[in-house]
VOVEX-234059 format. One record per residue (C-alpha): residue in one letter; y, x, z. Coordinates in nm, 4 decimals. Each point is the difference from the previous one (the first is absolute). Example, Ala and Ser with C-alpha at 12.3 -4.5 7.8 and 13.67 -1.06 7.14 Angstrom:
VOVEX-234059
 resn        y        x        z
    A  -0.4500   1.2300   0.7800
    S   0.3440   0.1370  -0.0660
END
This chain:
VOVEX-234059
 resn        y        x        z
    M   4.0688  11.9310  -6.0850
    S  -0.0195  -0.1579   0.3401
    E  -0.1285   0.1761   0.2901
    L  -0.3271  -0.1213   0.1496
    R  -0.0088  -0.0293   0.3784
    P  -0.3201  -0.0295   0.1963
    R  -0.0450  -0.3418   0.1840
    N   0.0211   0.0087   0.3704
    R  -0.3390  -0.0995   0.1678
    P   0.0241  -0.2330   0.2923
    S  -0.0581   0.1635   0.3231
    R  -0.3357  -0.0117   0.1665
    Q   0.1332  -0.2355   0.2623
    V   0.1143  -0.2477  -0.2602
    R  -0.3314   0.0174  -0.1800
    R  -0.1804  -0.0617   0.3248
    R   0.2053  -0.3087   0.0718
    R  -0.0716  -0.1358  -0.3452
    T  -0.3715   0.0588   0.0419
    I   0.0010  -0.1803   0.3348
    L   0.1953  -0.2921  -0.1473
    V  -0.2372  -0.0356  -0.2929
    A  -0.2981   0.0241   0.2259
    S   0.1446  -0.2599   0.2352
    I   0.0636  -0.2395  -0.2861
    A  -0.3473   0.0585  -0.1378
    G  -0.1513  -0.0545   0.3414
    A   0.1930  -0.3200   0.0506
    V  -0.1107  -0.1278  -0.3392
    A  -0.3608   0.0910   0.0812
    I   0.0168  -0.1776   0.3344
    I   0.1464  -0.3124  -0.1613
    A  -0.2698   0.0085  -0.2660
    I  -0.2718   0.0304   0.2643
    V   0.1455  -0.2907   0.1977
    V   0.0201  -0.2148  -0.3100
    A  -0.3579   0.0907  -0.0923
    V  -0.1267  -0.0774   0.3514
    V   0.1792  -0.3332   0.0039
    A  -0.1315  -0.0832  -0.3459
    L  -0.3582   0.0760   0.1054
    Q   0.0173  -0.2235   0.3065
    P  -0.1869  -0.3330  -0.0620
    A   0.2287  -0.2936  -0.0280
    P  -0.0115  -0.2105   0.3128
    P  -0.1708  -0.3312  -0.0534
    P   0.2419  -0.2827  -0.0535
    A   0.0777  -0.1942   0.3078
    P  -0.2158  -0.3111  -0.0041
    T   0.1834  -0.3093  -0.0950
    P  -0.0172  -0.2226   0.3067
    S  -0.2025  -0.3123  -0.0635
    P   0.2132  -0.3085   0.0472
    T  -0.0931  -0.1921   0.3094
    P  -0.1178  -0.3388  -0.1262
    T   0.2073  -0.2847   0.1256
    P  -0.2407  -0.2541   0.1522
    T  -0.0027  -0.3266  -0.1874
    P   0.1295  -0.2648   0.2397
    T  -0.2563  -0.2626   0.0851
    P   0.1181  -0.3178  -0.1635
    T   0.0713  -0.2840   0.2352
    P  -0.2424  -0.2752  -0.0974
    T   0.1675  -0.3133  -0.1204
    P  -0.1482  -0.2970   0.1844
    T  -0.1805  -0.2370  -0.2294
    P   0.1805  -0.3314   0.0184
    T  -0.2068  -0.2865   0.1283
    P  -0.0460  -0.2394  -0.2885
    T   0.1725  -0.3286   0.0536
    P  -0.2652  -0.2691   0.0067
    E   0.0400  -0.2469  -0.2751
    G   0.0906  -0.3491   0.1023
    F  -0.2616  -0.2714  -0.0045
    D  -0.0289  -0.1424  -0.3504
    K   0.0508  -0.3707   0.0464
    S  -0.0521  -0.0576  -0.3684
    A  -0.3498   0.1481  -0.0073
    Q  -0.1495  -0.3490  -0.0088
    S   0.1312  -0.3375  -0.1014
    I   0.1209  -0.2426   0.2641
    D  -0.0104  -0.2841  -0.2536
    D  -0.3439   0.0298  -0.1591
    P  -0.2420  -0.2134   0.2051
    A  -0.2750   0.2542  -0.0692
    S   0.2044   0.2831   0.1586
    Y  -0.0846   0.1113   0.3528
    W   0.3735  -0.0020   0.0694
    V   0.0762  -0.3494  -0.1287
    V   0.2543  -0.1752   0.2219
    V  -0.0707  -0.3691   0.0248
    N   0.2023  -0.2263   0.2271
    K   0.1872  -0.3305   0.0023
    Q   0.2519   0.1321  -0.2516
    R  -0.2490   0.1978  -0.2063
    P  -0.2960  -0.2090  -0.1148
    L  -0.2774   0.1692  -0.1932
    T   0.1107   0.0395  -0.3608
    V  -0.3179  -0.1802  -0.0997
    I   0.0066  -0.2902   0.2423
    D  -0.3769  -0.0613  -0.0064
    Y  -0.0802   0.3708  -0.0175
    E  -0.3645   0.0933   0.0610
    A  -0.0434   0.3442   0.1537
    P  -0.2369   0.2421  -0.1773
    D  -0.2925   0.1950   0.1489
    I  -0.0459  -0.2378   0.2953
    V  -0.2982   0.1069   0.2126
    P  -0.1484  -0.1073   0.3333
    V   0.1059   0.2073   0.3011
    P  -0.3025   0.1005   0.2110
    V   0.1554  -0.0435   0.3455
    P  -0.0472  -0.2550   0.2797
    Y   0.1823  -0.3223  -0.0818
    V   0.0776  -0.3604   0.0833
    N   0.0476  -0.0929  -0.3639
    E  -0.1681   0.2336  -0.2479
    P   0.2736   0.2314  -0.1305
    Y   0.0616   0.1114  -0.3565
    L   0.2570   0.2561  -0.1090
    R   0.0765   0.2212  -0.2934
    Q  -0.2277   0.3032  -0.0046
    A   0.2480   0.2576   0.1341
    A   0.1145  -0.2311   0.2797
    A  -0.3605  -0.0890   0.0863
    D  -0.1008   0.3654   0.0291
    A   0.3031   0.0744   0.2178
    A  -0.0736  -0.2970   0.2278
    V  -0.3578   0.1191   0.0558
    Q   0.1292   0.3440   0.0980
    M   0.2598  -0.1466   0.2356
    F  -0.2491  -0.2295   0.1724
    A  -0.2337   0.2967   0.0525
    A   0.2808   0.2247   0.1272
    I   0.1237  -0.2308   0.2740
    T  -0.3521  -0.0272   0.1381
    A  -0.0653   0.3742  -0.0231
    E   0.3315   0.0873   0.1643
    T   0.0334  -0.2705   0.2645
    G  -0.3243  -0.1986   0.0227
    L   0.1931  -0.3133  -0.1034
    E  -0.1159  -0.2181  -0.2876
    L   0.1765  -0.2079  -0.2615
    Q  -0.1081  -0.2940  -0.2085
    A   0.1527  -0.1497  -0.3127
    Q   0.1562  -0.3423   0.0394
    S   0.1180  -0.0579  -0.3567
    A   0.0607   0.2052  -0.3151
    Y   0.0214  -0.0817  -0.3715
    R   0.0950  -0.3558  -0.0879
    S   0.0348  -0.1232  -0.3566
    Y   0.2905  -0.2163  -0.1105
    S  -0.2071  -0.3172   0.0356
    V  -0.1267   0.0962   0.3447
    Q   0.3576   0.0778   0.1111
    E   0.1056  -0.3429  -0.1168
    G  -0.2466  -0.1536   0.2457
    V   0.0946   0.2359   0.2845
    Y   0.3713  -0.0663  -0.0403
    A  -0.0509  -0.3765  -0.0231
    G  -0.1954   0.0126   0.3255
    W   0.2848   0.1778   0.1824
    V   0.2553  -0.2434  -0.1376
    S  -0.2125  -0.2913   0.1149
    R  -0.0326   0.1529   0.3424
    L   0.3533   0.1364   0.0600
    G   0.2265  -0.1438  -0.2671
    Q   0.1342   0.2047  -0.2896
    E   0.2816   0.1793   0.1804
    A  -0.2256   0.1328   0.2736
    A  -0.2847   0.0582  -0.2458
    D   0.2255   0.2256  -0.2088
    L   0.0366   0.2354   0.2970
    T  -0.3769   0.0344   0.0292
    S  -0.1573  -0.0466  -0.3404
    A   0.1061   0.0956  -0.3524
    R   0.0274  -0.2436  -0.2813
    P  -0.2462   0.0533  -0.2870
    G   0.1218   0.2772  -0.2281
    H   0.1987   0.1611   0.2848
    S  -0.2914   0.1136   0.2151
    E  -0.1034   0.3608   0.0556
    H  -0.3558  -0.1240   0.0479
    Q  -0.0024  -0.0977  -0.3677
    T   0.0493   0.3679  -0.0958
    G  -0.3303   0.1019   0.1576
    L   0.1881   0.2592   0.2079
    A   0.0458  -0.1858   0.3319
    I  -0.2394  -0.0505   0.2880
    D   0.0449  -0.1764   0.3355
    V  -0.1906   0.1753   0.2782
    N  -0.1046  -0.0986   0.3491
    A  -0.1684   0.1525   0.3021
    L  -0.3771  -0.0112   0.0297
    P  -0.0820  -0.1897   0.2084
    D   0.2910  -0.2393  -0.0419
    Q   0.2393   0.0191   0.2953
    G   0.1682  -0.3343  -0.0644
    C   0.2924   0.1271  -0.2107
    A  -0.1422  -0.0285  -0.3505
    L   0.2822  -0.0433  -0.2539
    E   0.2534  -0.0199   0.2837
    P   0.2920   0.2267   0.0990
    C  -0.1733   0.0707   0.3331
    W  -0.2537   0.2091  -0.1893
    G   0.2740   0.2644  -0.0032
    D  -0.0556   0.0498   0.3752
    T  -0.3626   0.1077  -0.0432
    P  -0.1142   0.3636  -0.0028
    H  -0.1458  -0.0720  -0.3433
    A   0.3457  -0.0861  -0.1345
    A   0.1552   0.3060   0.1642
    W  -0.2519   0.2266  -0.1734
    V   0.0495  -0.1771  -0.3333
    A   0.3787   0.0334   0.0218
    E  -0.0273   0.3773   0.0546
    N  -0.2863   0.0769  -0.2347
    A  -0.0156  -0.2504  -0.2856
    H   0.2134   0.2275  -0.2218
    R  -0.2757   0.2620   0.0069
    F  -0.2052  -0.2398  -0.2088
    G   0.2781  -0.1309  -0.2216
    F   0.0875  -0.3177   0.1933
    I   0.3265  -0.1202   0.1504
    V   0.0669  -0.2800   0.2480
    R   0.1885  -0.2095  -0.2510
    Y   0.1760  -0.2560   0.2220
    Q   0.1283   0.1832   0.3052
    D   0.1724  -0.1323   0.3095
    G   0.3666  -0.0887  -0.0512
    M  -0.0166   0.0246  -0.3787
    T  -0.0089  -0.3747  -0.0786
    P   0.3554   0.0003  -0.1471
    I  -0.1222   0.2526  -0.2567
    T  -0.3630  -0.0927  -0.0664
    G   0.0276  -0.3739   0.0599
    Y  -0.3078  -0.0045   0.2251
    E  -0.0541   0.0029   0.3727
    Y  -0.1530   0.3045   0.1682
    E  -0.3543   0.0492  -0.1295
    P  -0.1412   0.3179   0.1585
    Y  -0.3399  -0.0810  -0.1508
    H   0.1152  -0.0239  -0.3640
    L  -0.0670   0.3346  -0.1685
    R   0.1091   0.0771  -0.3519
    Y  -0.1575   0.2782  -0.2043
    V   0.2578   0.2168  -0.1814
    G  -0.1848   0.3326  -0.0121
    V   0.0208   0.2969   0.2347
    E   0.3075   0.1559  -0.1641
    L   0.2315  -0.2981   0.0414
    A  -0.1465  -0.1102   0.3330
    T   0.0512   0.3489   0.1445
    E   0.3553   0.0225  -0.1361
    M   0.0927  -0.3319   0.1597
    Y  -0.1624   0.0988   0.3287
    T   0.1702   0.3418   0.0032
    T   0.3450  -0.1334  -0.0855
    G  -0.0315  -0.3005   0.2303
    V   0.0804  -0.2527  -0.2718
    K  -0.1671  -0.3251   0.0999
    T   0.0134  -0.2141  -0.3119
    M  -0.0647   0.0519  -0.3693
    E   0.3217  -0.1841  -0.0744
    E   0.2032   0.2590   0.1906
    F  -0.1966   0.2930  -0.1347
    F   0.0539  -0.0977  -0.3622
    G   0.3556  -0.1230   0.0508
    L  -0.0796  -0.3633  -0.0744
    P   0.1949  -0.2945   0.1355
    P  -0.1385  -0.1865   0.3034
    A  -0.2229  -0.2950  -0.0774
    P   0.0208  -0.2362   0.2995
    T  -0.0361  -0.3159  -0.2083
    Y  -0.1171  -0.1233  -0.3380
END
């Protein structure tokens, strides 16, 4: 049988060291636990606010200038230049009325002072009344009508009288042959000063203040001075500052504004110096 030996007990010093070591470890564990508990109990800090993005200002758009509309050109085809009933009909030595003995419609008396009682188509008559009133209101001058509408038969007599007086060649510079006369359209009127200053139906009427006003203002009422100075090679007639042709305000104003002196030039027609 083996012999039992008693176990050696550690010395008191060793036991003391062990006790201190265990206590130190336990204390450290306790301290760590306390720290962890304290940290765990602390309220979580609020999350840092997300910075709001600074809005980028919307750039002010540069306004695009509205283009100025291009004015449409004058419509030269708006009315016929061939129909004798048209306000724009062009009648001359090369362009007789399409109905040679044409009788103008809606002919009415024109209530203005006159030498020979005037008749015109209604629109032309109304415009003439307004023009006669305007020159007096604006300048104190007065006009009177010398001649206006003439039928085909009346024009026959007028033309024959000029031929008898001057001969045909000279007569053709002053008077139209029947069927070629603007007076037959009911749209032409010859005017004169009131009282007469000695230049009735003569080029010298162009030197009067009445003629100067008419030349600058007739378009306001739809009239043009049809046979202007220096235009004989185109119109076929000598200067007639007193011969006014009604074409309506639109065309009269366009011709005045553009400085075109004859209907032949305006409508691109050939000159008509002779028959």
